[in-house]
ZAKEPA-960198 format. One record per residue (C-alpha): residue number from 0; residue in one letter; x, y, z. Coordinates in nm, 2 decimals, always signed. Layout:
# ZAKEPA-960198
+-----+---+--------+--------+--------+
:   k : r :     px :     py :     pz :
+-----+---+--------+--------+--------+
: NUM : A :      X :      Y :      Z :
...
+-----+---+--------+--------+--------+
//
This chain:
# ZAKEPA-960198
+-----+---+--------+--------+--------+
:   k : r :     px :     py :     pz :
+-----+---+--------+--------+--------+
:   0 : X : +11.82 :  +9.79 : +12.20 :
:   1 : X : +11.98 :  +9.44 : +12.18 :
:   2 : X : +12.31 :  +9.60 : +12.08 :
:   3 : X : +12.31 :  +9.80 : +12.41 :
:   4 : X : +12.29 :  +9.48 : +12.62 :
:   5 : X : +12.62 :  +9.34 : +12.49 :
:   6 : X : +12.83 :  +9.24 : +12.20 :
:   7 : X : +12.64 :  +9.03 : +11.94 :
:   8 : X : +12.71 :  +8.92 : +11.59 :
:   9 : X : +12.53 :  +9.18 : +11.37 :
:  10 : X : +12.44 :  +8.93 : +11.10 :
:  11 : X : +12.28 :  +8.70 : +11.36 :
:  12 : X : +12.08 :  +8.97 : +11.53 :
:  13 : X : +11.96 :  +9.11 : +11.19 :
:  14 : X : +11.85 :  +8.75 : +11.09 :
:  15 : X : +11.66 :  +8.71 : +11.41 :
:  16 : X : +11.51 :  +9.05 : +11.39 :
:  17 : X : +11.36 :  +8.99 : +11.04 :
:  18 : X : +11.20 :  +8.65 : +11.16 :
:  19 : X : +11.07 :  +8.82 : +11.47 :
:  20 : X : +10.92 :  +9.11 : +11.27 :
:  21 : X : +10.73 :  +8.88 : +11.04 :
:  22 : X : +10.61 :  +8.64 : +11.31 :
:  23 : X : +10.51 :  +8.92 : +11.54 :
:  24 : X : +10.30 :  +9.09 : +11.27 :
:  25 : X : +10.12 :  +8.78 : +11.19 :
:  26 : X : +10.05 :  +8.69 : +11.55 :
:  27 : X :  +9.95 :  +9.04 : +11.64 :
:  28 : X :  +9.71 :  +9.07 : +11.35 :
:  29 : X :  +9.55 :  +8.74 : +11.43 :
:  30 : X :  +9.50 :  +8.83 : +11.80 :
:  31 : X :  +9.41 :  +9.19 : +11.77 :
:  32 : X :  +9.21 :  +9.24 : +11.44 :
:  33 : X :  +8.88 :  +9.20 : +11.62 :
:  34 : X :  +8.95 :  +9.53 : +11.80 :
:  35 : X :  +8.98 :  +9.72 : +11.47 :
:  36 : X :  +8.71 :  +9.95 : +11.33 :
:  37 : X :  +8.49 :  +9.79 : +11.06 :
:  38 : X :  +8.50 :  +9.93 : +10.70 :
:  39 : X :  +8.18 : +10.08 : +10.57 :
:  40 : X :  +8.25 : +10.04 : +10.20 :
:  41 : X :  +8.43 : +10.28 :  +9.98 :
:  42 : X :  +8.16 : +10.49 :  +9.82 :
:  43 : X :  +8.35 : +10.58 :  +9.50 :
:  44 : X :  +8.56 : +10.28 :  +9.45 :
:  45 : X :  +8.49 : +10.00 :  +9.20 :
:  46 : X :  +8.34 :  +9.71 :  +9.41 :
:  47 : X :  +8.40 :  +9.92 :  +9.72 :
:  48 : X :  +8.09 :  +9.78 :  +9.88 :
:  49 : X :  +8.26 :  +9.44 :  +9.90 :
:  50 : X :  +8.49 :  +9.57 : +10.18 :
:  51 : X :  +8.20 :  +9.67 : +10.40 :
:  52 : X :  +8.23 :  +9.49 : +10.74 :
:  53 : X :  +8.60 :  +9.39 : +10.72 :
:  54 : X :  +8.83 :  +9.50 : +11.00 :
:  55 : X :  +9.00 :  +9.83 : +10.89 :
:  56 : X :  +9.30 : +10.02 : +11.01 :
:  57 : X :  +9.53 :  +9.72 : +11.03 :
:  58 : X :  +9.81 :  +9.96 : +10.96 :
:  59 : X :  +9.82 : +10.05 : +11.33 :
:  60 : X :  +9.93 :  +9.68 : +11.40 :
:  61 : X : +10.20 :  +9.62 : +11.14 :
:  62 : X : +10.34 :  +9.98 : +11.19 :
:  63 : X : +10.37 :  +9.95 : +11.56 :
:  64 : X : +10.51 :  +9.60 : +11.52 :
:  65 : X : +10.76 :  +9.74 : +11.28 :
:  66 : X : +10.86 : +10.02 : +11.53 :
:  67 : X : +10.91 :  +9.77 : +11.82 :
:  68 : X : +11.11 :  +9.54 : +11.60 :
:  69 : X : +11.33 :  +9.83 : +11.49 :
:  70 : X : +11.39 :  +9.95 : +11.85 :
:  71 : X : +11.47 :  +9.59 : +11.95 :
:  72 : X : +11.69 :  +9.48 : +11.67 :
:  73 : X : +11.81 :  +9.79 : +11.47 :
:  74 : X : +12.10 : +10.02 : +11.56 :
:  75 : X : +11.92 : +10.33 : +11.67 :
:  76 : X : +12.04 : +10.69 : +11.66 :
:  77 : X : +11.85 : +11.01 : +11.72 :
:  78 : X : +11.77 : +11.07 : +11.35 :
:  79 : X : +11.61 : +10.73 : +11.31 :
:  80 : X : +11.41 : +10.76 : +11.63 :
:  81 : X : +11.27 : +11.09 : +11.50 :
:  82 : X : +11.17 : +10.92 : +11.17 :
:  83 : X : +11.01 : +10.64 : +11.36 :
:  84 : X : +10.81 : +10.90 : +11.57 :
:  85 : X : +10.69 : +11.07 : +11.25 :
:  86 : X : +10.59 : +10.74 : +11.08 :
:  87 : X : +10.38 : +10.67 : +11.39 :
:  88 : X : +10.23 : +11.02 : +11.39 :
:  89 : X : +10.13 : +10.98 : +11.02 :
:  90 : X : +10.00 : +10.63 : +11.10 :
:  91 : X :  +9.78 : +10.77 : +11.38 :
:  92 : X :  +9.64 : +11.05 : +11.16 :
:  93 : X :  +9.52 : +10.77 : +10.92 :
:  94 : X :  +9.40 : +10.54 : +11.20 :
:  95 : X :  +9.18 : +10.82 : +11.37 :
:  96 : X :  +9.03 : +10.88 : +11.02 :
:  97 : X :  +8.98 : +10.50 : +10.98 :
:  98 : X :  +8.81 : +10.49 : +11.32 :
:  99 : X :  +8.59 : +10.81 : +11.28 :
: 100 : X :  +8.22 : +10.78 : +11.21 :
: 101 : X :  +8.24 : +11.07 : +10.97 :
: 102 : X :  +8.56 : +11.07 : +10.76 :
: 103 : X :  +8.80 : +11.36 : +10.80 :
: 104 : X :  +8.80 : +11.61 : +10.52 :
: 105 : X :  +9.06 : +11.61 : +10.25 :
: 106 : X :  +9.19 : +11.95 : +10.34 :
: 107 : X :  +9.25 : +11.85 : +10.71 :
: 108 : X :  +9.44 : +11.54 : +10.62 :
: 109 : X :  +9.64 : +11.74 : +10.36 :
: 110 : X :  +9.74 : +11.99 : +10.62 :
: 111 : X :  +9.85 : +11.73 : +10.86 :
: 112 : X : +10.05 : +11.56 : +10.60 :
: 113 : X : +10.22 : +11.89 : +10.51 :
: 114 : X : +10.30 : +11.95 : +10.88 :
: 115 : X : +10.47 : +11.61 : +10.90 :
: 116 : X : +10.65 : +11.66 : +10.56 :
: 117 : X : +10.79 : +11.99 : +10.71 :
: 118 : X : +10.93 : +11.82 : +11.01 :
: 119 : X : +11.09 : +11.55 : +10.79 :
: 120 : X : +11.25 : +11.81 : +10.59 :
: 121 : X : +11.39 : +12.00 : +10.89 :
: 122 : X : +11.50 : +11.67 : +11.06 :
: 123 : X : +11.68 : +11.54 : +10.75 :
: 124 : X : +11.88 : +11.86 : +10.69 :
: 125 : X : +11.98 : +11.87 : +11.05 :
: 126 : X : +12.15 : +11.54 : +11.02 :
: 127 : X : +12.25 : +11.53 : +10.65 :
: 128 : X : +12.38 : +11.76 : +10.39 :
: 129 : X : +12.18 : +11.89 : +10.10 :
: 130 : X : +12.40 : +11.71 :  +9.85 :
: 131 : X : +12.24 : +11.45 :  +9.63 :
: 132 : X : +12.37 : +11.19 :  +9.38 :
: 133 : X : +12.22 : +11.14 :  +9.04 :
: 134 : X : +12.25 : +10.77 :  +9.07 :
: 135 : X : +12.23 : +10.69 :  +8.70 :
: 136 : X : +12.53 : +10.91 :  +8.62 :
: 137 : X : +12.71 : +10.91 :  +8.95 :
: 138 : X : +12.72 : +11.30 :  +8.95 :
: 139 : X : +12.67 : +11.47 :  +9.28 :
: 140 : X : +12.49 : +11.81 :  +9.31 :
: 141 : X : +12.46 : +12.03 :  +9.62 :
: 142 : X : +12.13 : +12.19 :  +9.64 :
: 143 : X : +12.07 : +12.51 :  +9.84 :
: 144 : X : +11.93 : +12.40 : +10.18 :
: 145 : X : +11.60 : +12.60 : +10.14 :
: 146 : X : +11.54 : +12.46 :  +9.79 :
: 147 : X : +11.62 : +12.12 :  +9.92 :
: 148 : X : +11.37 : +12.15 : +10.21 :
: 149 : X : +11.09 : +12.27 :  +9.97 :
: 150 : X : +11.16 : +11.97 :  +9.74 :
: 151 : X : +11.16 : +11.74 : +10.04 :
: 152 : X : +10.83 : +11.86 : +10.16 :
: 153 : X : +10.69 : +11.80 :  +9.81 :
: 154 : X : +10.84 : +11.45 :  +9.80 :
: 155 : X : +10.71 : +11.35 : +10.13 :
: 156 : X : +10.36 : +11.50 : +10.08 :
: 157 : X : +10.33 : +11.34 :  +9.73 :
: 158 : X : +10.45 : +11.00 :  +9.84 :
: 159 : X : +10.20 : +10.99 : +10.13 :
: 160 : X :  +9.91 : +11.08 :  +9.91 :
: 161 : X :  +9.99 : +10.87 :  +9.59 :
: 162 : X : +10.04 : +10.57 :  +9.81 :
: 163 : X :  +9.72 : +10.64 : +10.01 :
: 164 : X :  +9.53 : +10.67 :  +9.66 :
: 165 : X :  +9.67 : +10.34 :  +9.54 :
: 166 : X :  +9.52 : +10.15 :  +9.84 :
: 167 : X :  +9.20 : +10.02 :  +9.68 :
: 168 : X :  +9.26 :  +9.66 :  +9.56 :
: 169 : X :  +9.34 :  +9.38 :  +9.81 :
: 170 : X :  +9.72 :  +9.35 :  +9.84 :
: 171 : X :  +9.81 :  +9.62 :  +9.57 :
: 172 : X :  +9.96 :  +9.91 :  +9.76 :
: 173 : X : +10.14 :  +9.67 : +10.00 :
: 174 : X : +10.29 :  +9.47 :  +9.72 :
: 175 : X : +10.39 :  +9.77 :  +9.52 :
: 176 : X : +10.55 :  +9.93 :  +9.84 :
: 177 : X : +10.76 :  +9.61 :  +9.91 :
: 178 : X : +10.89 :  +9.62 :  +9.56 :
: 179 : X : +10.98 :  +9.99 :  +9.58 :
: 180 : X : +11.14 :  +9.94 :  +9.92 :
: 181 : X : +11.34 :  +9.64 :  +9.81 :
: 182 : X : +11.46 :  +9.84 :  +9.51 :
: 183 : X : +11.57 : +10.11 :  +9.75 :
: 184 : X : +11.75 :  +9.85 :  +9.96 :
: 185 : X : +11.94 :  +9.70 :  +9.66 :
: 186 : X : +12.03 : +10.05 :  +9.53 :
: 187 : X : +12.16 : +10.14 :  +9.88 :
: 188 : X : +12.39 :  +9.84 :  +9.86 :
: 189 : X : +12.51 :  +9.93 :  +9.50 :
: 190 : X : +12.57 : +10.28 :  +9.60 :
: 191 : X : +12.74 : +10.18 :  +9.92 :
: 192 : X : +12.51 : +10.38 : +10.14 :
: 193 : X : +12.62 : +10.26 : +10.48 :
: 194 : X : +12.33 : +10.37 : +10.72 :
: 195 : X : +12.14 : +10.21 : +10.99 :
: 196 : X : +11.81 : +10.30 : +10.82 :
: 197 : X : +11.89 : +10.04 : +10.55 :
: 198 : X : +11.81 :  +9.76 : +10.79 :
: 199 : X : +11.48 :  +9.93 : +10.88 :
: 200 : X : +11.37 :  +9.88 : +10.52 :
: 201 : X : +11.39 :  +9.51 : +10.56 :
: 202 : X : +11.20 :  +9.51 : +10.88 :
: 203 : X : +10.92 :  +9.73 : +10.73 :
: 204 : X : +10.90 :  +9.50 : +10.44 :
: 205 : X : +10.87 :  +9.18 : +10.64 :
: 206 : X : +10.60 :  +9.35 : +10.85 :
: 207 : X : +10.42 :  +9.42 : +10.53 :
: 208 : X : +10.45 :  +9.08 : +10.43 :
: 209 : X : +10.29 :  +8.97 : +10.76 :
: 210 : X : +10.00 :  +9.20 : +10.68 :
: 211 : X :  +9.97 :  +9.07 : +10.31 :
: 212 : X :  +9.93 :  +8.72 : +10.46 :
: 213 : X :  +9.58 :  +8.83 : +10.56 :
: 214 : X :  +9.52 :  +9.09 : +10.29 :
: 215 : X :  +9.58 :  +8.87 :  +9.98 :
: 216 : X :  +9.27 :  +8.83 :  +9.77 :
: 217 : X :  +9.01 :  +8.78 :  +9.90 :
: 218 : X :  +9.12 :  +8.99 : +10.21 :
: 219 : X :  +9.03 :  +8.94 : +10.57 :
: 220 : X :  +9.12 :  +9.29 : +10.67 :
: 221 : X :  +9.23 :  +9.63 : +10.53 :
: 222 : X :  +9.52 :  +9.85 : +10.62 :
: 223 : X :  +9.32 : +10.17 : +10.59 :
: 224 : X :  +9.48 : +10.51 : +10.61 :
: 225 : X :  +9.68 : +10.40 : +10.90 :
: 226 : X :  +9.88 : +10.17 : +10.68 :
: 227 : X :  +9.89 : +10.35 : +10.34 :
: 228 : X : +10.00 : +10.69 : +10.49 :
: 229 : X : +10.27 : +10.53 : +10.70 :
: 230 : X : +10.39 : +10.34 : +10.39 :
: 231 : X : +10.41 : +10.67 : +10.19 :
: 232 : X : +10.62 : +10.85 : +10.45 :
: 233 : X : +10.85 : +10.56 : +10.50 :
: 234 : X : +10.92 : +10.53 : +10.12 :
: 235 : X : +11.00 : +10.91 : +10.11 :
: 236 : X : +11.24 : +10.87 : +10.39 :
: 237 : X : +11.40 : +10.56 : +10.25 :
: 238 : X : +11.46 : +10.75 :  +9.93 :
: 239 : X : +11.60 : +11.05 : +10.10 :
: 240 : X : +11.85 : +10.84 : +10.30 :
: 241 : X : +11.96 : +10.68 :  +9.98 :
: 242 : X : +12.08 : +11.04 :  +9.89 :
: 243 : X : +11.92 : +11.00 :  +9.54 :
: 244 : X : +11.57 : +11.13 :  +9.58 :
: 245 : X : +11.51 : +11.16 :  +9.21 :
: 246 : X : +11.52 : +10.77 :  +9.19 :
: 247 : X : +11.17 : +10.79 :  +9.36 :
: 248 : X : +11.04 : +10.86 :  +9.01 :
: 249 : X : +11.15 : +10.51 :  +8.89 :
: 250 : X : +11.13 : +10.29 :  +9.20 :
: 251 : X : +10.78 : +10.42 :  +9.28 :
: 252 : X : +10.67 : +10.47 :  +8.92 :
: 253 : X : +10.36 : +10.25 :  +8.94 :
: 254 : X : +10.24 : +10.40 :  +9.28 :
: 255 : X : +10.30 : +10.75 :  +9.12 :
: 256 : X : +10.10 : +10.67 :  +8.81 :
: 257 : X :  +9.82 : +10.48 :  +8.98 :
: 258 : X :  +9.76 : +10.73 :  +9.26 :
: 259 : X :  +9.91 : +11.05 :  +9.12 :
: 260 : X :  +9.70 : +11.08 :  +8.81 :
: 261 : X :  +9.40 : +11.10 :  +9.02 :
: 262 : X :  +9.55 : +11.37 :  +9.24 :
: 263 : X :  +9.64 : +11.58 :  +8.93 :
: 264 : X :  +9.30 : +11.53 :  +8.77 :
: 265 : X :  +9.10 : +11.63 :  +9.08 :
: 266 : X :  +9.34 : +11.92 :  +9.16 :
: 267 : X :  +9.31 : +12.06 :  +8.80 :
: 268 : X :  +8.94 : +12.04 :  +8.81 :
: 269 : X :  +8.89 : +12.19 :  +9.15 :
: 270 : X :  +9.13 : +12.47 :  +9.14 :
: 271 : X :  +9.17 : +12.56 :  +8.78 :
: 272 : X :  +8.84 : +12.42 :  +8.63 :
: 273 : X :  +9.06 : +12.22 :  +8.38 :
: 274 : X :  +8.91 : +11.87 :  +8.31 :
: 275 : X :  +9.16 : +11.61 :  +8.19 :
: 276 : X :  +9.14 : +11.23 :  +8.14 :
: 277 : X :  +8.77 : +11.26 :  +8.10 :
: 278 : X :  +8.74 : +10.90 :  +7.99 :
: 279 : X :  +8.98 : +10.76 :  +8.25 :
: 280 : X :  +8.87 : +10.64 :  +8.59 :
: 281 : X :  +9.12 : +10.73 :  +8.87 :
: 282 : X :  +9.29 : +10.57 :  +9.04 :
: 283 : X :  +9.40 : +10.37 :  +8.75 :
: 284 : X :  +9.35 : +10.03 :  +8.93 :
: 285 : X :  +8.97 : +10.12 :  +8.91 :
: 286 : X :  +8.99 : +10.20 :  +8.54 :
: 287 : X :  +9.15 :  +9.87 :  +8.44 :
: 288 : X :  +8.90 :  +9.68 :  +8.67 :
: 289 : X :  +8.59 :  +9.86 :  +8.54 :
: 290 : X :  +8.69 :  +9.93 :  +8.18 :
: 291 : X :  +8.94 :  +9.65 :  +8.12 :
: 292 : X :  +8.76 :  +9.37 :  +8.31 :
: 293 : X :  +9.08 :  +9.29 :  +8.52 :
: 294 : X :  +9.03 :  +9.08 :  +8.83 :
: 295 : X :  +9.18 :  +9.20 :  +9.16 :
: 296 : X :  +9.45 :  +8.94 :  +9.13 :
: 297 : X :  +9.53 :  +9.05 :  +8.77 :
: 298 : X :  +9.56 :  +9.41 :  +8.89 :
: 299 : X :  +9.81 :  +9.32 :  +9.16 :
: 300 : X : +10.02 :  +9.08 :  +8.95 :
: 301 : X : +10.03 :  +9.31 :  +8.65 :
: 302 : X : +10.10 :  +9.62 :  +8.83 :
: 303 : X : +10.36 :  +9.45 :  +9.03 :
: 304 : X : +10.52 :  +9.30 :  +8.71 :
: 305 : X : +10.54 :  +9.66 :  +8.57 :
: 306 : X : +10.70 :  +9.80 :  +8.87 :
: 307 : X : +10.96 :  +9.50 :  +8.89 :
: 308 : X : +11.06 :  +9.56 :  +8.53 :
: 309 : X : +11.11 :  +9.93 :  +8.58 :
: 310 : X : +11.30 :  +9.88 :  +8.91 :
: 311 : X : +11.53 :  +9.61 :  +8.74 :
: 312 : X : +11.60 :  +9.85 :  +8.46 :
: 313 : X : +11.67 : +10.13 :  +8.70 :
: 314 : X : +11.90 :  +9.91 :  +8.91 :
: 315 : X : +12.09 :  +9.80 :  +8.59 :
: 316 : X : +12.14 : +10.17 :  +8.49 :
: 317 : X : +12.29 : +10.24 :  +8.82 :
: 318 : X : +12.52 :  +9.93 :  +8.81 :
: 319 : X : +12.68 : +10.00 :  +8.48 :
+-----+---+--------+--------+--------+
//
């Protein structure tokens, strides 16, 4: 928006935009958190009852603040605007669930996620080719569009749901998402991906930092599905725009392990009657707290350390 008003130094506008996004998120959460629905305690989570009574659904605040910041300070095009709309839609599907007296069913949320994932795939292929780069080797591959669309739908759906499942410890999913996104940002620059969406990554990360100001242990409020589902779709889009979607397996490795194992365990048991990981509590963050005796702070720091190590190793492999 600012770029449409005149000629401005890009670096200065970008710098101001980052500061604005962080400050606006902190102020908006401080002023608006009282209007959020209250958490009723997560029935199956370890120490889930401790969250009862806290404002929930704060994702609606930091996601909308991010969108406003992106529209004001980013270089917009039709493709990015479509992605912003889809992120907001995914956020609202989560927020309405957060605010509902009776939580939405898993199947309903899964179908909505699938619908959003399909639109992401169609939009991406409309504005981009189906060529991808294997970042570690530098080799490029052209995938048939139909196959690419199917893989994209899987990527988006998985990213939304593993990120959502990882949201169970104060600051955990937000911290891991920031590490994942900043890894993508660095890789974008190494791979010389010149795209306006790259700046949106910075804005989303600082809005998350504004949220974490209030969510650090012990938290004062929770992002709810409104935040975690929006984070999941944003990660998927960021990886797609890097044109190296398989890097998702490395830059989001801890999110995948933490939330994904639970999805696999439940799916195999429900649909195929196969029971795996019988002695493992999922998500994994609940296992290490209950069986390993880790505190919330230890879970966040140790999971973050693991992801940072994996991300640094992945970045080095791409650089050499």
